[in-house]
Residue, then its C-alpha position, 0 to 999 in steps of 0.5 A: m625547421f620545417k615544422e616551424l615553417i609549417k606552423i607559421a604558414e598554418n597561422d597566416k590566413y593568406i598562405t595557402q601553400i608552401e613551395l620548394g625545389f630540389i635537384e634530381g638525385n638528392t634522394r635525402a632531400r626528397a625523402l624529407y620533403e615527402k615526410m613533411g607532406f610535400r608532393i611533386v607537382s612539376a619539373n624543370v627539365n635540364a635545369f642544372r648543369l653539373k661540373d662534369g657536364t651532366l644535366r639534372n632536372e629540378y623538381i617543384m614540390i608543394r605542401e597545401i596548408k590545411r586549416 
C-alpha cells in the first residue's frame, strides 16, 4: 500500500511530501515507516492517554517526494 501511495505522490507535481503520525511505543509501525523513507520531524507531547492513564507522544514523520 505504501509503495502505491508513494508512486501516486511522485506522479503528482503538486505533492511535495507525504506526512503521517504514529504513537510512541509502536515500534513495528516506526520500523515500517522508516523503511519506506519517512523520518521523524516533530512530536506532540502527551498526545494520547491510554486506558490505564499512561500518556504517550505522537511522532510526526514525513517523506519528501523526489522527482
